[in-house]
C-alpha positions in Angstrom: 0.0 0.0 0.0 1.3 3.4 -1.0 1.9 5.8 2.0 -0.6 8.6 2.3 0.7 12.0 1.3 0.5 14.6 4.1 -2.5 16.8 3.8 -1.8 20.2 2.2 -4.3 21.8 4.4 -2.7 24.4 6.7 -3.2 24.5 10.4 -5.6 26.9 12.1 -2.6 28.6 13.8 -0.9 29.3 10.4 -4.1 30.8 9.0 -4.6 32.9 12.1 -1.1 34.3 11.9 -1.7 35.7 8.4 -5.2 36.9 9.2 -3.7 38.9 12.1 -1.1 40.3 9.8 -3.7 41.5 7.4 -5.8 42.9 10.2 -2.8 44.8 11.6 -2.1 46.2 8.1 -5.7 47.3 7.6 -5.7 48.9 11.0 -2.6 50.9 10.2 -4.2 52.2 7.0 -7.2 53.3 9.0 -4.9 55.1 11.5 -3.2 56.9 8.5 -6.5 58.0 7.2 -7.5 59.5 10.6 -4.2 61.4 10.8 -4.4 62.8 7.3 -3.3 66.4 6.6 -5.8 69.2 7.5 -6.3 70.2 3.9 -7.6 66.7 3.2 -10.2 66.7 5.9 -13.1 67.7 3.7 -12.2 65.0 1.1 -11.9 62.4 3.8 -15.4 63.5 5.2 -16.8 63.1 1.7 -15.4 59.5 1.4 -16.7 58.6 4.9 -20.2 59.9 4.0 -20.2 58.0 0.7 -19.2 54.8 2.5 -21.9 55.3 5.0 -24.5 55.8 2.3 -23.4 52.9 0.2 -22.7 50.4 2.9 -19.7 48.1 3.1 -21.4 45.4 1.1 -21.7 47.6 -2.0 -18.3 49.2 -1.6 -16.4 45.9 -1.6 -18.6 44.1 -4.2 -16.6 43.0 -7.2 -18.4 43.4 -10.5 -19.3 40.2 -12.5 -17.4 41.7 -15.5 -14.2 42.1 -13.5 -14.6 38.6 -12.0 -14.9 37.0 -15.5 -11.9 39.0 -16.8 -9.7 38.2 -13.9 -10.6 34.5 -14.2 -9.4 34.6 -17.8 -6.2 36.7 -17.1 -5.1 35.0 -13.8 -5.5 31.6 -12.2 -7.7 32.8 -9.4 -11.2 31.4 -8.9 -14.3 33.6 -8.2 -13.9 33.3 -4.3 -10.3 34.3 -4.5 -10.9 37.2 -6.8 -13.7 38.6 -4.6 -11.5 38.3 -1.5 -8.5 40.0 -3.2 -10.8 42.8 -4.5 -12.1 43.4 -1.0 -8.5 43.5 0.5 -7.5 45.9 -2.3 -10.4 48.3 -1.7 -9.7 48.4 2.0 -6.1 49.3 1.4 -6.7 52.0 -1.2 -9.5 53.9 0.5 -7.3 56.5 2.1 -5.4 57.1 -1.2 -8.5 58.5 -2.8 -8.4 61.6 -0.7 -5.3 63.1 -2.3 -3.3 63.3 -5.5 -0.4 60.9 -5.7 1.2 62.5 -8.8 4.0 64.1 -6.8 4.9 60.7 -5.3 4.9 59.1 -8.7 7.1 61.7 -10.3 9.7 61.5 -7.6 10.0 57.7 -7.6 13.4 56.4 -8.6 13.5 55.1 -12.1 10.0 56.2 -13.0 9.2 58.5 -15.9 6.0 60.0 -17.4 3.7 58.9 -14.5 0.2 58.1 -15.5 -2.5 59.8 -13.3 -4.8 57.3 -11.6 -7.7 57.9 -9.2 -6.7 55.2 -6.6 -4.1 52.6 -5.8 -1.9 51.1 -3.1 1.1 53.4 -2.4 4.7 52.5 -1.7 4.5 52.5 2.1 1.4 50.3 2.3 2.9 48.0 -0.3 6.0 47.6 1.8 3.8 46.7 4.8 2.1 44.0 2.7 5.4 42.4 1.8 6.7 42.6 5.3 3.6 41.5 7.4 1.8 39.2 5.0 4.5 37.6 2.9 7.5 38.0 5.3 9.6 39.6 2.6 12.2 41.7 4.4 14.9 43.2 2.1 16.9 46.3 1.6 15.4 49.5 0.2 16.8 49.3 -3.3 15.3 45.8 -3.9 12.0 46.8 -2.3 11.9 49.7 -4.7 12.5 47.5 -7.7 9.7 45.1 -6.6 7.3 48.0 -6.3 8.3 49.3 -9.8 7.7 45.9 -11.4 4.3 45.7 -9.8 3.5 49.3 -10.9 2.7 48.4 -14.5 1.3 51.8 -15.3 4.4 53.6 -14.0 2.0 55.8 -11.9 3.5 55.5 -8.4 0.6 53.3 -7.2 -0.4 49.7 -7.5 -3.7 49.8 -9.4 -6.4 47.2 -9.3 -5.2 45.3 -12.4 -1.6 45.5 -11.3 -2.7 44.1 -7.9 -4.3 41.1 -9.5 -1.5 40.5 -11.9 1.2 40.9 -9.2 -0.7 38.6 -6.8 -1.1 36.0 -9.6 2.7 35.9 -10.0 3.2 35.7 -6.2 0.6 33.0 -5.6 -0.2 31.0 -8.7 2.6 31.4 -11.3 4.7 28.7 -13.0 8.5 28.9 -12.9 8.6 30.6 -16.3 6.5 33.6 -15.1 8.5 33.7 -11.8 11.7 33.9 -13.9 10.4 36.8 -15.9 9.3 38.6 -12.8 12.5 38.2 -10.8 14.6 39.1 -13.9 12.6 42.3 -14.3 13.3 43.1 -10.6 17.1 42.6 -11.0 17.3 44.4 -14.4 17.8 47.8 -12.7 17.9 50.0 -15.8 15.4 47.9 -17.8 17.7 47.3 -20.8 17.0 43.6 -20.9 20.3 42.5 -19.3 21.6 42.1 -15.7 25.2 43.4 -15.9 28.1 43.0 -13.6 27.5 46.5 -12.2 23.9 45.7 -11.5 24.8 42.4 -9.8 27.3 44.3 -7.7 24.7 46.8 -6.6 22.2 44.0 -5.8 24.6 41.7 -3.9 26.6 44.3 -1.9 23.6 45.1 0.3 22.7 41.4 0.8 26.0 40.1 2.1 27.2 40.3 5.7 30.3 42.5 6.1 32.9 41.3 8.6 34.9 44.0 10.5 38.2 42.3 9.7 37.7 42.6 6.0 39.9 45.4 4.5 37.8 45.8 1.4 34.4 44.1 1.6 33.6 45.2 -1.9 36.3 42.8 -3.2 34.4 39.9 -1.8 31.3 41.1 -3.7 33.3 41.4 -6.9 34.6 37.9 -6.5 31.0 36.6 -6.0 29.8 38.6 -9.1 32.6 36.9 -11.1 31.4 33.5 -10.0 27.8 34.2 -10.7 28.5 35.7 -14.2 30.5 32.5 -15.1 27.5 30.4 -14.0 24.8 32.4 -15.7 26.3 33.9 -18.8 25.6 31.1 -21.2 26.5 33.0 -24.4 29.6 34.5 -22.8 28.9 38.1 -23.7 29.7 39.5 -20.3 26.1 40.0 -19.1 23.0 37.9 -18.3 20.0 38.0 -20.6 16.5 36.7 -19.7 17.3 33.6 -21.8 20.6 33.0 -19.9 18.7 33.4 -16.6 15.9 31.1 -17.5 18.3 28.3 -18.6 20.2 28.6 -15.3 17.1 28.6 -13.1 15.5 25.7 -14.9 18.7 23.6 -14.3 19.2 25.0 -10.7 15.9 26.4 -9.3 17.7 27.6 -6.1 19.2 30.4 -8.2 15.8 31.9 -9.0 16.4 34.6 -6.3 20.1 34.7 -6.6 20.3 38.5 -6.3 17.8 39.0 -3.5 14.5 37.8 -2.2 11.5 39.1 -4.2 9.0 36.2 -3.9 7.0 34.8 -0.9 7.9 31.5 0.7 5.8 28.5 -0.1 4.4 28.6 3.5 3.3 32.2 3.4 1.9 31.8 -0.1 -0.2 28.8 0.8 -1.3 30.3 4.1 -2.4 33.5 2.3 -4.4 31.5 -0.3 -6.1 29.6 2.5 -7.3 32.9 4.1 -8.9 33.9 0.8 -11.3 31.0 1.2 -12.8 32.4 4.4 
């Protein structure tokens, strides 16, 4: 008799941990709304009055048209789409009260920002990565993750970007994960990860020991090792094709230049919470 496989069902404790993380995040957003700038008070009052008139059920109700489109464009089912929509609307409510164009235009590496009416801003997005997916990384990589999620280059995570990003995080195959991670690591968006970019990414990830005379030399040595491993066509830089071939043969190198995807446990736990 074949041994039974362990059930993939997560424990109540694991589900509760993620639910508490989401609750803390939503509470922080509500606190930020209450402490908004004085010149935003009338707009905040308008939003609160509108919410009171419409009721929570209507505000967080996902349209059938959007549900069908997201079912085609992602691998989420109806229940998951409705849950993700509700989380998104709760996170962006306070952003509707002010223009975010100044934030978008000042974002590193972003040009020609697109004006949008609502979205998840950089600070809230960082909290999602930290509290919900346990992704803790240095600022430059966090910036890059945000920029890749921000498909409209507007300085906010829009609804469609939210669903597409969550689809990569929670349901994507290795090929999509490769494309996503490579985009994060390609700092200037030219289609290659160069030695300079590897150096910038790796120097903030490595532990520096006090006795080292020149810690940067250790990073350069590591970059040389990595480039020899990944540069399949020997042109001195890593293309997406080089990267994909390397990762398919050695999956552990998927996040070679810094963590930008959730762990399997946090991913499965979050998916479980969407069913409640």
